[in-house]
Backbone as XML, in Angstrom:
<?xml version="1.0"?>
<chain id="A" units="angstrom">
  <residue number="1" name="UNK">
    <atom name="N" x="113.616" y="78.167" z="86.756"/>
    <atom name="CA" x="114.787" y="79.007" z="86.983"/>
    <atom name="C" x="116.014" y="78.096" z="87.055"/>
  </residue>
  <residue number="2" name="UNK">
    <atom name="N" x="117.027" y="78.415" z="86.321"/>
    <atom name="CA" x="118.247" y="77.620" z="86.347"/>
    <atom name="C" x="119.078" y="77.996" z="87.514"/>
  </residue>
  <residue number="3" name="UNK">
    <atom name="N" x="120.045" y="77.147" z="87.823"/>
    <atom name="CA" x="120.948" y="77.407" z="88.960"/>
    <atom name="C" x="121.702" y="78.709" z="88.745"/>
  </residue>
  <residue number="4" name="UNK">
    <atom name="N" x="122.021" y="79.031" z="87.475"/>
    <atom name="CA" x="122.755" y="80.279" z="87.132"/>
    <atom name="C" x="121.879" y="81.487" z="87.406"/>
  </residue>
  <residue number="5" name="UNK">
    <atom name="N" x="120.573" y="81.343" z="87.289"/>
    <atom name="CA" x="119.632" y="82.475" z="87.477"/>
    <atom name="C" x="119.007" y="82.447" z="88.853"/>
  </residue>
  <residue number="6" name="UNK">
    <atom name="N" x="119.410" y="81.600" z="89.723"/>
    <atom name="CA" x="118.893" y="81.465" z="91.076"/>
    <atom name="C" x="119.146" y="82.795" z="91.794"/>
  </residue>
  <residue number="7" name="UNK">
    <atom name="N" x="118.162" y="83.260" z="92.556"/>
    <atom name="CA" x="118.299" y="84.483" z="93.309"/>
    <atom name="C" x="119.469" y="84.382" z="94.313"/>
  </residue>
  <residue number="8" name="UNK">
    <atom name="N" x="120.148" y="85.479" z="94.498"/>
    <atom name="CA" x="121.258" y="85.455" z="95.488"/>
    <atom name="C" x="120.717" y="85.317" z="96.914"/>
  </residue>
  <residue number="9" name="UNK">
    <atom name="N" x="121.601" y="84.979" z="97.807"/>
    <atom name="CA" x="121.178" y="84.739" z="99.202"/>
    <atom name="C" x="120.548" y="86.017" z="99.768"/>
  </residue>
  <residue number="10" name="UNK">
    <atom name="N" x="121.201" y="87.167" z="99.469"/>
    <atom name="CA" x="120.683" y="88.428" z="99.994"/>
    <atom name="C" x="119.340" y="88.825" z="99.386"/>
  </residue>
  <residue number="11" name="UNK">
    <atom name="N" x="119.128" y="88.525" z="98.088"/>
    <atom name="CA" x="117.886" y="88.804" z="97.485"/>
    <atom name="C" x="116.741" y="88.011" z="98.165"/>
  </residue>
  <residue number="12" name="UNK">
    <atom name="N" x="116.996" y="86.794" z="98.480"/>
    <atom name="CA" x="115.928" y="85.976" z="99.156"/>
    <atom name="C" x="115.748" y="86.438" z="100.611"/>
  </residue>
  <residue number="13" name="UNK">
    <atom name="N" x="116.851" y="86.779" z="101.256"/>
    <atom name="CA" x="116.770" y="87.289" z="102.645"/>
    <atom name="C" x="115.922" y="88.577" z="102.712"/>
  </residue>
  <residue number="14" name="UNK">
    <atom name="N" x="115.912" y="89.343" z="101.656"/>
    <atom name="CA" x="115.209" y="90.634" z="101.727"/>
    <atom name="C" x="113.771" y="90.535" z="101.235"/>
  </residue>
  <residue number="15" name="UNK">
    <atom name="N" x="113.341" y="89.306" z="100.877"/>
    <atom name="CA" x="111.967" y="89.114" z="100.436"/>
    <atom name="C" x="111.012" y="89.503" z="101.577"/>
  </residue>
  <residue number="16" name="UNK">
    <atom name="N" x="109.834" y="90.072" z="101.315"/>
    <atom name="CA" x="108.918" y="90.482" z="102.310"/>
    <atom name="C" x="108.485" y="89.362" z="103.200"/>
  </residue>
  <residue number="17" name="UNK">
    <atom name="N" x="108.137" y="88.215" z="102.628"/>
    <atom name="CA" x="107.698" y="87.074" z="103.441"/>
    <atom name="C" x="108.748" y="86.552" z="104.389"/>
  </residue>
  <residue number="18" name="UNK">
    <atom name="N" x="110.014" y="86.530" z="103.904"/>
    <atom name="CA" x="111.096" y="86.116" z="104.748"/>
    <atom name="C" x="111.340" y="87.067" z="105.918"/>
  </residue>
  <residue number="19" name="UNK">
    <atom name="N" x="111.359" y="88.351" z="105.608"/>
    <atom name="CA" x="111.549" y="89.386" z="106.647"/>
    <atom name="C" x="110.429" y="89.360" z="107.688"/>
  </residue>
  <residue number="20" name="UNK">
    <atom name="N" x="109.199" y="89.281" z="107.225"/>
    <atom name="CA" x="108.078" y="89.260" z="108.157"/>
    <atom name="C" x="108.056" y="88.038" z="109.080"/>
  </residue>
  <residue number="21" name="UNK">
    <atom name="N" x="108.406" y="86.887" z="108.497"/>
    <atom name="CA" x="108.486" y="85.666" z="109.288"/>
    <atom name="C" x="109.606" y="85.805" z="110.342"/>
  </residue>
  <residue number="22" name="UNK">
    <atom name="N" x="110.738" y="86.289" z="109.911"/>
    <atom name="CA" x="111.883" y="86.447" z="110.845"/>
    <atom name="C" x="111.570" y="87.446" z="111.926"/>
  </residue>
  <residue number="23" name="UNK">
    <atom name="N" x="110.852" y="88.533" z="111.597"/>
    <atom name="CA" x="110.467" y="89.486" z="112.598"/>
    <atom name="C" x="109.497" y="88.900" z="113.649"/>
  </residue>
  <residue number="24" name="UNK">
    <atom name="N" x="108.604" y="88.057" z="113.173"/>
    <atom name="CA" x="107.636" y="87.383" z="114.107"/>
    <atom name="C" x="108.412" y="86.432" z="115.045"/>
  </residue>
  <residue number="25" name="UNK">
    <atom name="N" x="109.309" y="85.672" z="114.464"/>
    <atom name="CA" x="110.105" y="84.691" z="115.269"/>
    <atom name="C" x="110.968" y="85.539" z="116.270"/>
  </residue>
  <residue number="26" name="UNK">
    <atom name="N" x="111.609" y="86.589" z="115.853"/>
    <atom name="CA" x="112.430" y="87.424" z="116.725"/>
    <atom name="C" x="111.668" y="88.030" z="117.844"/>
  </residue>
  <residue number="27" name="UNK">
    <atom name="N" x="110.425" y="88.477" z="117.516"/>
    <atom name="CA" x="109.602" y="89.083" z="118.532"/>
    <atom name="C" x="109.204" y="88.054" z="119.647"/>
  </residue>
  <residue number="28" name="UNK">
    <atom name="N" x="108.823" y="86.889" z="119.230"/>
    <atom name="CA" x="108.392" y="85.884" z="120.194"/>
    <atom name="C" x="109.591" y="85.324" z="120.946"/>
  </residue>
  <residue number="29" name="UNK">
    <atom name="N" x="110.549" y="84.784" z="120.251"/>
    <atom name="CA" x="111.682" y="84.139" z="120.876"/>
    <atom name="C" x="112.547" y="85.179" z="121.654"/>
  </residue>
  <residue number="30" name="UNK">
    <atom name="N" x="112.728" y="86.341" z="121.014"/>
    <atom name="CA" x="113.528" y="87.378" z="121.718"/>
    <atom name="C" x="112.870" y="87.832" z="122.998"/>
  </residue>
  <residue number="31" name="UNK">
    <atom name="N" x="111.580" y="87.994" z="122.974"/>
    <atom name="CA" x="110.870" y="88.427" z="124.201"/>
    <atom name="C" x="111.005" y="87.370" z="125.304"/>
  </residue>
  <residue number="32" name="UNK">
    <atom name="N" x="110.812" y="86.056" z="124.960"/>
    <atom name="CA" x="110.917" y="85.029" z="125.905"/>
    <atom name="C" x="112.354" y="84.986" z="126.504"/>
  </residue>
  <residue number="33" name="UNK">
    <atom name="N" x="113.389" y="85.074" z="125.633"/>
    <atom name="CA" x="114.753" y="85.058" z="126.141"/>
    <atom name="C" x="115.070" y="86.242" z="126.941"/>
  </residue>
  <residue number="34" name="UNK">
    <atom name="N" x="114.573" y="87.395" z="126.524"/>
    <atom name="CA" x="114.771" y="88.660" z="127.243"/>
    <atom name="C" x="114.179" y="88.562" z="128.665"/>
  </residue>
  <residue number="35" name="UNK">
    <atom name="N" x="112.974" y="87.986" z="128.734"/>
    <atom name="CA" x="112.359" y="87.804" z="130.060"/>
    <atom name="C" x="113.130" y="86.882" z="130.946"/>
  </residue>
  <residue number="36" name="UNK">
    <atom name="N" x="113.611" y="85.789" z="130.335"/>
    <atom name="CA" x="114.429" y="84.787" z="131.113"/>
    <atom name="C" x="115.754" y="85.419" z="131.550"/>
  </residue>
  <residue number="37" name="UNK">
    <atom name="N" x="116.427" y="86.025" z="130.640"/>
    <atom name="CA" x="117.837" y="86.520" z="130.880"/>
    <atom name="C" x="117.930" y="87.821" z="131.560"/>
  </residue>
  <residue number="38" name="UNK">
    <atom name="N" x="116.958" y="88.701" z="131.391"/>
    <atom name="CA" x="117.070" y="90.061" z="131.861"/>
    <atom name="C" x="115.802" y="90.528" z="132.642"/>
  </residue>
  <residue number="39" name="UNK">
    <atom name="N" x="114.899" y="89.648" z="132.885"/>
    <atom name="CA" x="113.678" y="90.004" z="133.471"/>
    <atom name="C" x="113.828" y="90.621" z="134.856"/>
  </residue>
  <residue number="40" name="UNK">
    <atom name="N" x="114.713" y="90.060" z="135.679"/>
    <atom name="CA" x="114.945" y="90.608" z="137.028"/>
    <atom name="C" x="115.421" y="92.028" z="136.981"/>
  </residue>
  <residue number="41" name="UNK">
    <atom name="N" x="116.340" y="92.363" z="136.064"/>
    <atom name="CA" x="116.926" y="93.694" z="135.951"/>
    <atom name="C" x="115.894" y="94.663" z="135.309"/>
  </residue>
  <residue number="42" name="UNK">
    <atom name="N" x="115.077" y="94.140" z="134.403"/>
    <atom name="CA" x="114.039" y="94.950" z="133.784"/>
    <atom name="C" x="113.026" y="95.409" z="134.877"/>
  </residue>
  <residue number="43" name="UNK">
    <atom name="N" x="112.614" y="94.486" z="135.707"/>
    <atom name="CA" x="111.660" y="94.792" z="136.752"/>
    <atom name="C" x="112.235" y="95.666" z="137.842"/>
  </residue>
  <residue number="44" name="UNK">
    <atom name="N" x="113.557" y="95.502" z="138.085"/>
    <atom name="CA" x="114.185" y="96.356" z="139.134"/>
    <atom name="C" x="114.583" y="97.670" z="138.591"/>
  </residue>
  <residue number="45" name="UNK">
    <atom name="N" x="114.556" y="97.866" z="137.227"/>
    <atom name="CA" x="114.989" y="99.130" z="136.650"/>
    <atom name="C" x="116.432" y="99.404" z="136.722"/>
  </residue>
  <residue number="46" name="UNK">
    <atom name="N" x="117.211" y="98.362" z="136.733"/>
    <atom name="CA" x="118.668" y="98.553" z="136.881"/>
    <atom name="C" x="119.430" y="98.240" z="135.590"/>
  </residue>
  <residue number="47" name="UNK">
    <atom name="N" x="118.865" y="98.414" z="134.485"/>
    <atom name="CA" x="119.515" y="98.121" z="133.214"/>
    <atom name="C" x="120.533" y="99.222" z="132.853"/>
  </residue>
  <residue number="48" name="UNK">
    <atom name="N" x="121.663" y="98.784" z="132.370"/>
    <atom name="CA" x="122.672" y="99.740" z="131.922"/>
    <atom name="C" x="122.804" y="99.620" z="130.406"/>
  </residue>
  <residue number="49" name="UNK">
    <atom name="N" x="123.761" y="100.407" z="129.885"/>
    <atom name="CA" x="123.962" y="100.444" z="128.418"/>
    <atom name="C" x="124.344" y="99.051" z="127.915"/>
  </residue>
  <residue number="50" name="UNK">
    <atom name="N" x="125.209" y="98.348" z="128.597"/>
    <atom name="CA" x="125.674" y="97.002" z="128.196"/>
    <atom name="C" x="124.493" y="96.059" z="128.203"/>
  </residue>
  <residue number="51" name="UNK">
    <atom name="N" x="123.546" y="96.162" z="129.133"/>
    <atom name="CA" x="122.391" y="95.364" z="129.150"/>
    <atom name="C" x="121.500" y="95.663" z="127.903"/>
  </residue>
  <residue number="52" name="UNK">
    <atom name="N" x="121.449" y="96.892" z="127.521"/>
    <atom name="CA" x="120.725" y="97.230" z="126.296"/>
    <atom name="C" x="121.271" y="96.589" z="125.075"/>
  </residue>
  <residue number="53" name="UNK">
    <atom name="N" x="122.609" y="96.551" z="124.974"/>
    <atom name="CA" x="123.238" y="95.854" z="123.840"/>
    <atom name="C" x="122.941" y="94.372" z="123.862"/>
  </residue>
  <residue number="54" name="UNK">
    <atom name="N" x="122.978" y="93.773" z="125.059"/>
    <atom name="CA" x="122.679" y="92.379" z="125.156"/>
    <atom name="C" x="121.244" y="92.066" z="124.747"/>
  </residue>
  <residue number="55" name="UNK">
    <atom name="N" x="120.332" y="92.963" z="125.145"/>
    <atom name="CA" x="118.934" y="92.780" z="124.812"/>
    <atom name="C" x="118.738" y="92.872" z="123.255"/>
  </residue>
  <residue number="56" name="UNK">
    <atom name="N" x="119.450" y="93.805" z="122.705"/>
    <atom name="CA" x="119.396" y="93.932" z="121.179"/>
    <atom name="C" x="119.851" y="92.684" z="120.526"/>
  </residue>
  <residue number="57" name="UNK">
    <atom name="N" x="120.934" y="92.091" z="121.047"/>
    <atom name="CA" x="121.418" y="90.824" z="120.492"/>
    <atom name="C" x="120.424" y="89.694" z="120.724"/>
  </residue>
  <residue number="58" name="UNK">
    <atom name="N" x="119.721" y="89.745" z="121.863"/>
    <atom name="CA" x="118.717" y="88.757" z="122.217"/>
    <atom name="C" x="117.679" y="88.690" z="121.119"/>
  </residue>
  <residue number="59" name="UNK">
    <atom name="N" x="117.330" y="89.829" z="120.482"/>
    <atom name="CA" x="116.389" y="89.876" z="119.398"/>
    <atom name="C" x="116.994" y="89.657" z="118.051"/>
  </residue>
  <residue number="60" name="UNK">
    <atom name="N" x="118.234" y="90.051" z="117.855"/>
    <atom name="CA" x="118.930" y="89.925" z="116.596"/>
    <atom name="C" x="119.250" y="88.447" z="116.281"/>
  </residue>
  <residue number="61" name="UNK">
    <atom name="N" x="119.610" y="87.653" z="117.261"/>
    <atom name="CA" x="120.024" y="86.274" z="116.977"/>
    <atom name="C" x="118.854" y="85.452" z="116.444"/>
  </residue>
  <residue number="62" name="UNK">
    <atom name="N" x="117.702" y="85.430" z="117.057"/>
    <atom name="CA" x="116.561" y="84.704" z="116.498"/>
    <atom name="C" x="116.178" y="85.216" z="115.079"/>
  </residue>
  <residue number="63" name="UNK">
    <atom name="N" x="116.321" y="86.481" z="114.857"/>
    <atom name="CA" x="116.019" y="87.043" z="113.520"/>
    <atom name="C" x="116.987" y="86.430" z="112.484"/>
  </residue>
  <residue number="64" name="UNK">
    <atom name="N" x="118.242" y="86.457" z="112.811"/>
    <atom name="CA" x="119.330" y="85.924" z="111.963"/>
    <atom name="C" x="119.136" y="84.433" z="111.710"/>
  </residue>
  <residue number="65" name="UNK">
    <atom name="N" x="118.857" y="83.672" z="112.713"/>
    <atom name="CA" x="118.640" y="82.211" z="112.600"/>
    <atom name="C" x="117.462" y="81.901" z="111.681"/>
  </residue>
  <residue number="66" name="UNK">
    <atom name="N" x="116.337" y="82.620" z="111.965"/>
    <atom name="CA" x="115.141" y="82.409" z="111.149"/>
    <atom name="C" x="115.385" y="82.763" z="109.698"/>
  </residue>
  <residue number="67" name="UNK">
    <atom name="N" x="116.050" y="83.891" z="109.427"/>
    <atom name="CA" x="116.398" y="84.270" z="108.076"/>
    <atom name="C" x="117.263" y="83.234" z="107.398"/>
  </residue>
  <residue number="68" name="UNK">
    <atom name="N" x="118.288" y="82.821" z="108.061"/>
    <atom name="CA" x="119.213" y="81.812" z="107.535"/>
    <atom name="C" x="118.478" y="80.519" z="107.148"/>
  </residue>
  <residue number="69" name="UNK">
    <atom name="N" x="117.632" y="80.069" z="108.058"/>
    <atom name="CA" x="116.901" y="78.815" z="107.757"/>
    <atom name="C" x="115.931" y="79.002" z="106.591"/>
  </residue>
  <residue number="70" name="UNK">
    <atom name="N" x="115.194" y="80.108" z="106.578"/>
    <atom name="CA" x="114.241" y="80.363" z="105.508"/>
    <atom name="C" x="114.907" y="80.487" z="104.121"/>
  </residue>
  <residue number="71" name="UNK">
    <atom name="N" x="115.982" y="81.238" z="104.096"/>
    <atom name="CA" x="116.698" y="81.414" z="102.823"/>
    <atom name="C" x="117.243" y="80.087" z="102.316"/>
  </residue>
  <residue number="72" name="UNK">
    <atom name="N" x="117.838" y="79.307" z="103.249"/>
    <atom name="CA" x="118.346" y="78.023" z="102.848"/>
    <atom name="C" x="117.220" y="77.074" z="102.293"/>
  </residue>
  <residue number="73" name="UNK">
    <atom name="N" x="116.063" y="77.096" z="102.944"/>
    <atom name="CA" x="114.998" y="76.228" z="102.514"/>
    <atom name="C" x="114.449" y="76.684" z="101.202"/>
  </residue>
  <residue number="74" name="UNK">
    <atom name="N" x="114.251" y="78.021" z="101.027"/>
    <atom name="CA" x="113.749" y="78.491" z="99.762"/>
    <atom name="C" x="114.681" y="78.292" z="98.593"/>
  </residue>
  <residue number="75" name="UNK">
    <atom name="N" x="115.990" y="78.499" z="98.828"/>
    <atom name="CA" x="116.947" y="78.301" z="97.742"/>
    <atom name="C" x="117.064" y="76.781" z="97.410"/>
  </residue>
  <residue number="76" name="UNK">
    <atom name="N" x="116.995" y="75.928" z="98.359"/>
    <atom name="CA" x="117.039" y="74.503" z="98.098"/>
    <atom name="C" x="115.806" y="74.055" z="97.292"/>
  </residue>
  <residue number="77" name="UNK">
    <atom name="N" x="114.658" y="74.612" z="97.651"/>
    <atom name="CA" x="113.434" y="74.305" z="96.960"/>
    <atom name="C" x="113.516" y="74.782" z="95.522"/>
  </residue>
  <residue number="78" name="UNK">
    <atom name="N" x="114.053" y="76.003" z="95.298"/>
    <atom name="CA" x="114.205" y="76.505" z="93.914"/>
    <atom name="C" x="115.190" y="75.667" z="93.135"/>
  </residue>
  <residue number="79" name="UNK">
    <atom name="N" x="116.260" y="75.194" z="93.802"/>
    <atom name="CA" x="117.232" y="74.346" z="93.137"/>
    <atom name="C" x="116.623" y="73.029" z="92.702"/>
  </residue>
  <residue number="80" name="UNK">
    <atom name="N" x="115.829" y="72.447" z="93.600"/>
    <atom name="CA" x="115.175" y="71.182" z="93.291"/>
    <atom name="C" x="114.204" y="71.369" z="92.155"/>
  </residue>
  <residue number="81" name="UNK">
    <atom name="N" x="113.459" y="72.469" z="92.123"/>
    <atom name="CA" x="112.520" y="72.743" z="91.015"/>
    <atom name="C" x="113.261" y="72.980" z="89.729"/>
  </residue>
  <residue number="82" name="UNK">
    <atom name="N" x="114.426" y="73.647" z="89.777"/>
    <atom name="CA" x="115.127" y="73.852" z="88.558"/>
    <atom name="C" x="115.710" y="72.576" z="88.015"/>
  </residue>
  <residue number="83" name="UNK">
    <atom name="N" x="116.225" y="71.726" z="88.866"/>
    <atom name="CA" x="116.830" y="70.440" z="88.394"/>
    <atom name="C" x="115.777" y="69.454" z="87.915"/>
  </residue>
  <residue number="84" name="UNK">
    <atom name="N" x="114.539" y="69.518" z="88.466"/>
    <atom name="CA" x="113.501" y="68.578" z="88.051"/>
    <atom name="C" x="112.914" y="69.032" z="86.722"/>
  </residue>
  <residue number="85" name="UNK">
    <atom name="N" x="112.936" y="70.321" z="86.400"/>
    <atom name="CA" x="112.393" y="70.820" z="85.158"/>
    <atom name="C" x="113.369" y="70.698" z="83.984"/>
  </residue>
  <residue number="86" name="UNK">
    <atom name="N" x="114.650" y="70.440" z="84.258"/>
    <atom name="CA" x="115.680" y="70.394" z="83.250"/>
    <atom name="C" x="115.439" y="69.172" z="82.326"/>
  </residue>
  <residue number="87" name="UNK">
    <atom name="N" x="115.010" y="68.069" z="82.880"/>
    <atom name="CA" x="114.788" y="66.858" z="82.151"/>
    <atom name="C" x="113.524" y="66.805" z="81.297"/>
  </residue>
  <residue number="88" name="UNK">
    <atom name="N" x="112.702" y="67.805" z="81.430"/>
    <atom name="CA" x="111.390" y="67.881" z="80.684"/>
    <atom name="C" x="111.551" y="68.427" z="79.300"/>
  </residue>
</chain>
């Protein structure tokens, strides 16, 4: 695949393997962060709407970071493969 035909960032981010990996990371890391940051309020049952938004972000951030890292790695790998096959 040449650099001109390289998949767009969004195309790679929507790949099933990338999405599933990011969901697993978000589930594990988000749950740990949620327990650390909001555990006392969860157990006390005193969560409000703003807490719900913060909890959603607690899961969204690891998903976004995992996706960003995976897409960057996959696109760099594709770029290296395309440049190494040009000389053949």
